[in-house]
N, C-alpha and C positions, 0 to 999 in steps of 0.2 A: 087648819094643819101645818105643818114646817115645809116651807116654803121648798129646801134642799129635800124633804121625804117627797113630795109629791110629786117634784120636776122628774127624781131619781125613779118612782113607780112607775111615771109614763112610760116609762122606757127608752126617753130619750138618753143618748151618748151624749156628758158634759164634759166640756174641757176646762182645765185648774188653767192657773196662770205661770210664768215661766221661774227664772232666779232670781233671787233679791239679792243675796250676797254678792254673786261676781256682776250683778249690773250695778248696784250702787259703788263699788269700787271703781267700775270706769266713770260713774259722776262724781268720782272724787273723795268715797269714805278711803279714811287713812288705814292701813293695815293696825291690826290691835285695837281698833276702836267700835265698841259693841254697836252694830247698826241699830239698835232699840233707842240709843241717844237721840237719834235722829229724829226720833217722834216727839221728842219736845226742843231740841236746836234748831230743826230742817225738815219740819213735818212738810215743806211744799215739796223738797225732793223726793221725800217717800211716794206720797201723792201724784207725782208725777209719772214716776215707774210703775205705781200701781195703773193709773188712768191708762196708760200706754197697753198694758195687758189686756183694760177691760175694751179698749178699742181695737186690739188684735182679735179679737173674738171670746177673751177667756168668759167662761158662766159664773167661775169662782175667783174671787179675789183671798188669796190668804193675808193675814194679817201679818206686820212686821214684828212679830213677838216671838222667834224661834228660840231665842235666849230670853224670853221674858219673865223667867222665873226669879223669885227672890234669890236662889241659889248662885244662879248662873249670873245674876245681875250684880254678884259683888267687887264686877272690874268695871261699874257702871256707877257715874254721880248720883242717878239716880234711882240705887236698889232701895232707898227709903219712900220712895214712892212707887212703888211696883204696881201698884193696881190701876191709880191713874194711869202708866203708861200705858198698860193692856188695854185700857179700855177706851184712851186718844188713839190707839193702834186702830182698833176696830173702827172708831167714827172717822177714822182719814179711808180705811177700806172700804165703808160703806159709802163712801163719798163717791169712790172709783169705781165701784160696782155700780152703782145707779147709771152710772154711763150706758149700761147695756141694760136693754129690756129684762127686766128678771134677774140681774145677776145679785150672787150670792158673794156672802164672807164666809170662809172656814178659819179660825181663830188655833193658828199655830201654837204649837208647844214641845219642842225639843227638850234633848237631855239636857241635866242638870248640871254635868261636867264632871262627875263624878259621880266611883261606884258605891252600890250598895254592901252591908256586909253577906258575906265573908268576904266579898271579894275587894271593899272600900270602905272608907270610913262612915259611909251617913246608914243612917237607920231606916227601916222602909217606912216608918210611921210621920217622918221628918219629912222624906221625899212628897209623901202623898199629901200632905197637909200644905209644901210650896205649890205641887201640881192642883188643887184643889183653889188655891187662894187665886192663880193664875185664870183657871178655869171659870171660876166665880165675875172674874173683872170681864172677861171676853164675853160671855152671857149677857152680864150687865153694858157690856159695851154695842149688843147688840147683833153678835155672829149668829150664823144661821146652823153653824157645824162646829166641832174641835174636832181638830188632826192632831194627833197625837205621830209626831213625823222624827224619823230619820234615828229610829230606836234601833237596838241591838242585844238586850237584856231581856228576859221575862221579868229579873225583880223590878225595876225601873219601869216598864210598860204597864205592870200591873200596877203599881203607884200611882203612876199618872191616869189609869183607868180609873180605877177607885176613886182617885182622888176628884176626878171630873163629876164621876157619876155620884158623888156624894152633894154634891152642889147644884146640880142641874140635869134636866131630864133632855138635855140637845143630843142629834144623831152625833156619834162619835166614829171618828176615824184610826185604825191604828193601823200604821204603815213604818215597816222595818225599813232598814239599810243593811242588803246585801254585798259588803264588798270585798268578801274573799267568792267571788264566783256566787253560788247558790247556799251559802254559810253567810251570815253576819261574826261580826267582830268577834265576839262571845260563844260563834260554835253553834247559834242557833240555827235551824233548818226551816225554811217556809211551810210544810208541811205542817208541825208544832206551831206555829206562829197560829194559824189557821184555825186548826181544831182548838186552838184553847180561847182565841176572841172571838172567834165564831159564836162558842158556845159562850162565852162572857157577855155577850149582846152590843158587839160591835157592829152598826150599822155597814161599814166596810173593811175590808181588810186590805191591804196594799204592801207595795214598794216604793220608795224612792231615793234619788241619791245613786249611790250602789258602783259599779263599774260600768261593763258596756253594757250594749242595746241589745246583744244578743244571751248576755247571761241574762238582761230584763227578763227578754223570753222565757228562757230557763224556770225564771222564778214564779213565772204568770201560769207558764204550765202545772209545775207543782201545785199551786193554791187550787186550780182549777179543777186538777184532780182529785186531791184531798176532800172538798166539799163543793161538788160541782155547781152551777149555777148558783154561786155566791157572788155578792155584787164586788168589786174590785177596782184599788186604787191604785193608778201605776203614774208614776212621776219620775223617771230618770234623766241622768244629767245628760249631756250633749256629748259622749264619750269621755274617755280618761284624760284628763289634762295633761298637760306640758308647759311648764315653767317657760315663762316672757324674760329672759333675765333683763332686758332692756327695762320694759313696764312692773316687772316684779308682778304680776299677775300671770293666774293657768289661761293657757289657752286651750280651750274644746275645738275637735277637728269635725264632731257630727253637725254637719248645715241644716239649715231648714227640713229639704227633702228626708234625708235618712231620717227625724226624728219623724215627718209627716207616713212616711212607711212602716217605721216600728210601730209606730202609735193603732196604726190601722190592723196590723198584728193581734194588739194586745187587747182590743176592741174585739176582733174575730174569737180570742180564748176567754173572753167574758170581761175584761176591764170595761165600768161602767164612769169611769172616771181619768182621764187621760190628762197631760200638762207635762211639764219641764222641770226639773230641778238644775245644778250648777250649769252654767253655759248658756243655759234657752234660754233668748233674747224674743222679742216681741215679734218678730221674724220666724221664729221657731215657731210659735206661737198659732201665727196666724197660717203658717203651714198646715199645723195638726187639725186646725180647725177646717181647712178645708177638706183637709184629708178622710175625716172623720164625721164630717156632717155632712155628707153627700153636696155637697157645694149649698146649702140651703142657710146657710149663718150668714 
């Protein structure tokens, strides 16, 4: 049986990792440079960050492939090597996850960077194909599950889901970003996300990124009320960032204890996987582990 499904079905609360982008910037990633380029140019930095999350107690390490579709990699010098980039990212994440007994890898699949017709220029079929290519490469690289994350529209999410389903039987998590309180950028509501993707066969439905920890709690409550006892994935930002003028980086005000406190609430409401998105460091993850694992980790 799939390792992720096995642990999920055992009733265990699992902890995912923290932020990729905001931490890589602290480690020297220049603004505007695709993080995916580092997979080829500087894999040791990716491995170092992923390993720090595994050492903090993360059960699930995400691949550094948020922008790893061929469409999104138009700004990368490695667009022509898209499958290789995804496979290598999976290998790096697997190496980090192996530091933790039973550690697992989630293949991260983020938005392609443009909208599907009628809202934008893209055809649904070409979006489905680009996600299928990414999903296959991640599966070939040995991930335990696929994570379609930071989504905001039904059109793109469904194309991603169908694309992934067409090439692999891996468990799929669908995670939306609600940056307008309890609405996505395109006005999508949590209850409609839950209805659609639980029926389509998602293993978990969830939310990541977004705005405040309080808003995330409202999203989780709406999910839980729509389909009771459906397993949820919850990975919020460490609050809403403000810009540090000197470093030109976002500063997140929610500390490790804040994340720990809210993660516990999300678990009480039905979250089976908790972690942190932008602004979450290994220290944040260690605090979450301590809070939700009852000191057993």
